[in-house]
PyMOL CGO cylinders between C-alpha atoms (Angstrom):
from pymol import cmd
from pymol.cgo import CYLINDER

trace = [
    CYLINDER, -39.57, -10.06, 45.15, -36.13, -11.56, 45.77, 0.3, 1, 1, 1, 1, 1, 1,
    CYLINDER, -36.13, -11.56, 45.77, -33.80, -11.50, 48.90, 0.3, 1, 1, 1, 1, 1, 1,
    CYLINDER, -33.80, -11.50, 48.90, -31.07, -10.11, 49.78, 0.3, 1, 1, 1, 1, 1, 1,
    CYLINDER, -31.07, -10.11, 49.78, -29.13, -13.81, 49.59, 0.3, 1, 1, 1, 1, 1, 1,
    CYLINDER, -29.13, -13.81, 49.59, -30.72, -13.97, 46.35, 0.3, 1, 1, 1, 1, 1, 1,
    CYLINDER, -30.72, -13.97, 46.35, -29.30, -10.45, 44.96, 0.3, 1, 1, 1, 1, 1, 1,
    CYLINDER, -29.30, -10.45, 44.96, -25.82, -11.32, 46.13, 0.3, 1, 1, 1, 1, 1, 1,
    CYLINDER, -25.82, -11.32, 46.13, -25.74, -14.57, 44.08, 0.3, 1, 1, 1, 1, 1, 1,
    CYLINDER, -25.74, -14.57, 44.08, -27.37, -12.64, 41.03, 0.3, 1, 1, 1, 1, 1, 1,
    CYLINDER, -27.37, -12.64, 41.03, -24.37, -10.04, 41.51, 0.3, 1, 1, 1, 1, 1, 1,
    CYLINDER, -24.37, -10.04, 41.51, -21.60, -13.25, 41.60, 0.3, 1, 1, 1, 1, 1, 1,
    CYLINDER, -21.60, -13.25, 41.60, -23.10, -15.10, 38.38, 0.3, 1, 1, 1, 1, 1, 1,
    CYLINDER, -23.10, -15.10, 38.38, -23.09, -11.18, 36.52, 0.3, 1, 1, 1, 1, 1, 1,
    CYLINDER, -23.09, -11.18, 36.52, -19.56, -10.73, 37.66, 0.3, 1, 1, 1, 1, 1, 1,
    CYLINDER, -19.56, -10.73, 37.66, -18.26, -14.36, 36.80, 0.3, 1, 1, 1, 1, 1, 1,
    CYLINDER, -18.26, -14.36, 36.80, -20.57, -13.49, 33.06, 0.3, 1, 1, 1, 1, 1, 1,
    CYLINDER, -20.57, -13.49, 33.06, -18.97, -10.63, 32.72, 0.3, 1, 1, 1, 1, 1, 1,
    CYLINDER, -18.97, -10.63, 32.72, -15.38, -12.10, 33.25, 0.3, 1, 1, 1, 1, 1, 1,
    CYLINDER, -15.38, -12.10, 33.25, -15.60, -14.54, 30.85, 0.3, 1, 1, 1, 1, 1, 1,
    CYLINDER, -15.60, -14.54, 30.85, -16.77, -12.09, 28.29, 0.3, 1, 1, 1, 1, 1, 1,
    CYLINDER, -16.77, -12.09, 28.29, -13.93, -10.00, 28.86, 0.3, 1, 1, 1, 1, 1, 1,
    CYLINDER, -13.93, -10.00, 28.86, -11.49, -12.96, 28.56, 0.3, 1, 1, 1, 1, 1, 1,
    CYLINDER, -11.49, -12.96, 28.56, -13.49, -14.29, 25.46, 0.3, 1, 1, 1, 1, 1, 1,
    CYLINDER, -13.49, -14.29, 25.46, -12.79, -10.35, 24.13, 0.3, 1, 1, 1, 1, 1, 1,
    CYLINDER, -12.79, -10.35, 24.13, -9.26, -10.43, 24.80, 0.3, 1, 1, 1, 1, 1, 1,
    CYLINDER, -9.26, -10.43, 24.80, -8.42, -13.62, 22.93, 0.3, 1, 1, 1, 1, 1, 1,
    CYLINDER, -8.42, -13.62, 22.93, -10.28, -12.77, 20.11, 0.3, 1, 1, 1, 1, 1, 1,
    CYLINDER, -10.28, -12.77, 20.11, -8.79, -9.11, 19.83, 0.3, 1, 1, 1, 1, 1, 1,
    CYLINDER, -8.79, -9.11, 19.83, -11.34, -7.43, 18.67, 0.3, 1, 1, 1, 1, 1, 1,
    CYLINDER, -11.34, -7.43, 18.67, -9.80, -3.89, 18.73, 0.3, 1, 1, 1, 1, 1, 1,
    CYLINDER, -9.80, -3.89, 18.73, -9.48, -1.37, 15.97, 0.3, 1, 1, 1, 1, 1, 1,
    CYLINDER, -9.48, -1.37, 15.97, -6.54, -2.30, 13.99, 0.3, 1, 1, 1, 1, 1, 1,
    CYLINDER, -6.54, -2.30, 13.99, -4.78, 1.36, 14.72, 0.3, 1, 1, 1, 1, 1, 1,
    CYLINDER, -4.78, 1.36, 14.72, -5.06, -0.05, 18.41, 0.3, 1, 1, 1, 1, 1, 1,
    CYLINDER, -5.06, -0.05, 18.41, -3.41, -3.48, 17.30, 0.3, 1, 1, 1, 1, 1, 1,
    CYLINDER, -3.41, -3.48, 17.30, -0.17, -1.93, 15.50, 0.3, 1, 1, 1, 1, 1, 1,
    CYLINDER, -0.17, -1.93, 15.50, -1.52, -2.78, 11.54, 0.3, 1, 1, 1, 1, 1, 1,
    CYLINDER, -1.52, -2.78, 11.54, -1.64, 0.77, 10.73, 0.3, 1, 1, 1, 1, 1, 1,
    CYLINDER, -1.64, 0.77, 10.73, 1.37, 2.68, 11.46, 0.3, 1, 1, 1, 1, 1, 1,
    CYLINDER, 1.37, 2.68, 11.46, 0.60, 6.72, 11.48, 0.3, 1, 1, 1, 1, 1, 1,
    CYLINDER, 0.60, 6.72, 11.48, 3.62, 7.78, 13.19, 0.3, 1, 1, 1, 1, 1, 1,
    CYLINDER, 3.62, 7.78, 13.19, 5.05, 10.80, 12.29, 0.3, 1, 1, 1, 1, 1, 1,
    CYLINDER, 5.05, 10.80, 12.29, 8.19, 9.31, 10.98, 0.3, 1, 1, 1, 1, 1, 1,
    CYLINDER, 8.19, 9.31, 10.98, 5.84, 7.90, 8.04, 0.3, 1, 1, 1, 1, 1, 1,
    CYLINDER, 5.84, 7.90, 8.04, 3.04, 10.75, 7.50, 0.3, 1, 1, 1, 1, 1, 1,
    CYLINDER, 3.04, 10.75, 7.50, 6.56, 12.78, 7.40, 0.3, 1, 1, 1, 1, 1, 1,
    CYLINDER, 6.56, 12.78, 7.40, 7.57, 10.75, 4.78, 0.3, 1, 1, 1, 1, 1, 1,
    CYLINDER, 7.57, 10.75, 4.78, 4.33, 10.83, 2.69, 0.3, 1, 1, 1, 1, 1, 1,
    CYLINDER, 4.33, 10.83, 2.69, 3.97, 14.46, 2.78, 0.3, 1, 1, 1, 1, 1, 1,
    CYLINDER, 3.97, 14.46, 2.78, 7.94, 14.66, 1.27, 0.3, 1, 1, 1, 1, 1, 1,
    CYLINDER, 7.94, 14.66, 1.27, 6.86, 12.56, -1.79, 0.3, 1, 1, 1, 1, 1, 1,
    CYLINDER, 6.86, 12.56, -1.79, 3.49, 14.12, -2.19, 0.3, 1, 1, 1, 1, 1, 1,
    CYLINDER, 3.49, 14.12, -2.19, 4.92, 17.49, -2.30, 0.3, 1, 1, 1, 1, 1, 1,
    CYLINDER, 4.92, 17.49, -2.30, 8.23, 16.41, -4.53, 0.3, 1, 1, 1, 1, 1, 1,
    CYLINDER, 8.23, 16.41, -4.53, 5.41, 14.57, -6.36, 0.3, 1, 1, 1, 1, 1, 1,
    CYLINDER, 5.41, 14.57, -6.36, 3.60, 18.20, -6.99, 0.3, 1, 1, 1, 1, 1, 1,
    CYLINDER, 3.60, 18.20, -6.99, 6.71, 20.33, -7.94, 0.3, 1, 1, 1, 1, 1, 1,
    CYLINDER, 6.71, 20.33, -7.94, 8.10, 17.94, -10.45, 0.3, 1, 1, 1, 1, 1, 1,
    CYLINDER, 8.10, 17.94, -10.45, 4.26, 18.10, -12.24, 0.3, 1, 1, 1, 1, 1, 1,
    CYLINDER, 4.26, 18.10, -12.24, 4.23, 21.57, -11.94, 0.3, 1, 1, 1, 1, 1, 1,
    CYLINDER, 4.23, 21.57, -11.94, 7.88, 22.23, -13.14, 0.3, 1, 1, 1, 1, 1, 1,
    CYLINDER, 7.88, 22.23, -13.14, 7.65, 20.09, -15.81, 0.3, 1, 1, 1, 1, 1, 1,
    CYLINDER, 7.65, 20.09, -15.81, 4.52, 22.40, -17.05, 0.3, 1, 1, 1, 1, 1, 1,
    CYLINDER, 4.52, 22.40, -17.05, 5.66, 25.82, -15.97, 0.3, 1, 1, 1, 1, 1, 1,
    CYLINDER, 5.66, 25.82, -15.97, 9.23, 25.24, -17.80, 0.3, 1, 1, 1, 1, 1, 1,
    CYLINDER, 9.23, 25.24, -17.80, 7.39, 23.93, -20.79, 0.3, 1, 1, 1, 1, 1, 1,
    CYLINDER, 7.39, 23.93, -20.79, 4.99, 26.74, -20.90, 0.3, 1, 1, 1, 1, 1, 1,
    CYLINDER, 4.99, 26.74, -20.90, 8.16, 29.46, -20.07, 0.3, 1, 1, 1, 1, 1, 1,
    CYLINDER, 8.16, 29.46, -20.07, 10.00, 27.78, -23.32, 0.3, 1, 1, 1, 1, 1, 1,
    CYLINDER, 10.00, 27.78, -23.32, 7.07, 28.05, -25.43, 0.3, 1, 1, 1, 1, 1, 1,
    CYLINDER, 7.07, 28.05, -25.43, 6.54, 31.90, -24.50, 0.3, 1, 1, 1, 1, 1, 1,
    CYLINDER, 6.54, 31.90, -24.50, 10.17, 32.59, -25.40, 0.3, 1, 1, 1, 1, 1, 1,
    CYLINDER, 10.17, 32.59, -25.40, 10.21, 30.97, -28.65, 0.3, 1, 1, 1, 1, 1, 1,
    CYLINDER, 10.21, 30.97, -28.65, 6.54, 32.43, -29.88, 0.3, 1, 1, 1, 1, 1, 1,
    CYLINDER, 6.54, 32.43, -29.88, 8.53, 35.59, -28.69, 0.3, 1, 1, 1, 1, 1, 1,
    CYLINDER, 8.53, 35.59, -28.69, 11.21, 34.97, -30.80, 0.3, 1, 1, 1, 1, 1, 1,
    CYLINDER, 11.21, 34.97, -30.80, 9.64, 34.15, -33.97, 0.3, 1, 1, 1, 1, 1, 1,
    CYLINDER, 9.64, 34.15, -33.97, 6.17, 36.02, -33.81, 0.3, 1, 1, 1, 1, 1, 1,
    CYLINDER, 6.17, 36.02, -33.81, 4.17, 32.65, -34.02, 0.3, 1, 1, 1, 1, 1, 1,
    CYLINDER, 4.17, 32.65, -34.02, 1.72, 34.06, -31.42, 0.3, 1, 1, 1, 1, 1, 1,
    CYLINDER, 1.72, 34.06, -31.42, 0.99, 30.70, -29.55, 0.3, 1, 1, 1, 1, 1, 1,
    CYLINDER, 0.99, 30.70, -29.55, 2.03, 27.90, -31.59, 0.3, 1, 1, 1, 1, 1, 1,
    CYLINDER, 2.03, 27.90, -31.59, 5.17, 26.81, -29.49, 0.3, 1, 1, 1, 1, 1, 1,
    CYLINDER, 5.17, 26.81, -29.49, 3.24, 27.53, -26.03, 0.3, 1, 1, 1, 1, 1, 1,
    CYLINDER, 3.24, 27.53, -26.03, 0.47, 24.73, -27.18, 0.3, 1, 1, 1, 1, 1, 1,
    CYLINDER, 0.47, 24.73, -27.18, 3.49, 22.60, -28.09, 0.3, 1, 1, 1, 1, 1, 1,
    CYLINDER, 3.49, 22.60, -28.09, 5.62, 22.60, -24.98, 0.3, 1, 1, 1, 1, 1, 1,
    CYLINDER, 5.62, 22.60, -24.98, 2.89, 22.93, -22.49, 0.3, 1, 1, 1, 1, 1, 1,
    CYLINDER, 2.89, 22.93, -22.49, 2.09, 19.97, -24.09, 0.3, 1, 1, 1, 1, 1, 1,
    CYLINDER, 2.09, 19.97, -24.09, 5.64, 18.59, -23.72, 0.3, 1, 1, 1, 1, 1, 1,
    CYLINDER, 5.64, 18.59, -23.72, 6.24, 19.78, -20.52, 0.3, 1, 1, 1, 1, 1, 1,
    CYLINDER, 6.24, 19.78, -20.52, 2.51, 18.24, -19.11, 0.3, 1, 1, 1, 1, 1, 1,
    CYLINDER, 2.51, 18.24, -19.11, 3.82, 14.90, -20.57, 0.3, 1, 1, 1, 1, 1, 1,
    CYLINDER, 3.82, 14.90, -20.57, 7.36, 15.34, -18.73, 0.3, 1, 1, 1, 1, 1, 1,
    CYLINDER, 7.36, 15.34, -18.73, 5.46, 16.00, -15.73, 0.3, 1, 1, 1, 1, 1, 1,
    CYLINDER, 5.46, 16.00, -15.73, 3.73, 12.97, -16.09, 0.3, 1, 1, 1, 1, 1, 1,
    CYLINDER, 3.73, 12.97, -16.09, 6.66, 11.19, -16.63, 0.3, 1, 1, 1, 1, 1, 1,
    CYLINDER, 6.66, 11.19, -16.63, 8.41, 12.04, -13.66, 0.3, 1, 1, 1, 1, 1, 1,
    CYLINDER, 8.41, 12.04, -13.66, 5.99, 11.35, -11.55, 0.3, 1, 1, 1, 1, 1, 1,
    CYLINDER, 5.99, 11.35, -11.55, 5.62, 8.08, -13.07, 0.3, 1, 1, 1, 1, 1, 1,
    CYLINDER, 5.62, 8.08, -13.07, 9.51, 7.35, -12.29, 0.3, 1, 1, 1, 1, 1, 1,
    CYLINDER, 9.51, 7.35, -12.29, 8.92, 8.51, -8.85, 0.3, 1, 1, 1, 1, 1, 1,
    CYLINDER, 8.92, 8.51, -8.85, 6.27, 6.35, -8.15, 0.3, 1, 1, 1, 1, 1, 1,
    CYLINDER, 6.27, 6.35, -8.15, 8.16, 3.11, -9.97, 0.3, 1, 1, 1, 1, 1, 1,
    CYLINDER, 8.16, 3.11, -9.97, 10.99, 4.11, -7.75, 0.3, 1, 1, 1, 1, 1, 1,
    CYLINDER, 10.99, 4.11, -7.75, 9.22, 4.48, -4.15, 0.3, 1, 1, 1, 1, 1, 1,
    CYLINDER, 9.22, 4.48, -4.15, 7.90, 0.85, -4.52, 0.3, 1, 1, 1, 1, 1, 1,
    CYLINDER, 7.90, 0.85, -4.52, 11.10, -0.42, -3.69, 0.3, 1, 1, 1, 1, 1, 1,
    CYLINDER, 11.10, -0.42, -3.69, 10.79, -3.26, -6.11, 0.3, 1, 1, 1, 1, 1, 1,
    CYLINDER, 10.79, -3.26, -6.11, 14.02, -3.23, -8.69, 0.3, 1, 1, 1, 1, 1, 1,
    CYLINDER, 14.02, -3.23, -8.69, 13.54, -2.19, -11.94, 0.3, 1, 1, 1, 1, 1, 1,
    CYLINDER, 13.54, -2.19, -11.94, 14.79, -4.51, -15.06, 0.3, 1, 1, 1, 1, 1, 1,
    CYLINDER, 14.79, -4.51, -15.06, 18.16, -3.82, -15.82, 0.3, 1, 1, 1, 1, 1, 1,
    CYLINDER, 18.16, -3.82, -15.82, 19.32, -1.90, -12.49, 0.3, 1, 1, 1, 1, 1, 1,
    CYLINDER, 19.32, -1.90, -12.49, 21.54, -3.77, -9.94, 0.3, 1, 1, 1, 1, 1, 1,
]
cmd.load_cgo(trace, "trace")
């Protein structure tokens, strides 16, 4: 059995050890990255990301829908069942991808060749 005097000494030693460990952890800064400020999850950055995502979605779908509509109208005008529809859906998809590519290149902030 331990005497009450030994118990106090053990508690003080334990508190001193815990204080040393706490200081060592603070020096190492083992907190998660979000708490260190490395990850920006503010409302402003989230809003920008959502805005860009919606713009990408609308640019891509608009190209496909415009191509399909134009192909359908040309098929009606020339009575060529799905020929123009297939061609213009392909062109609309390619246009949608091109628009998304331009948005992605423009959002990096890097200057493109020939631009000032």
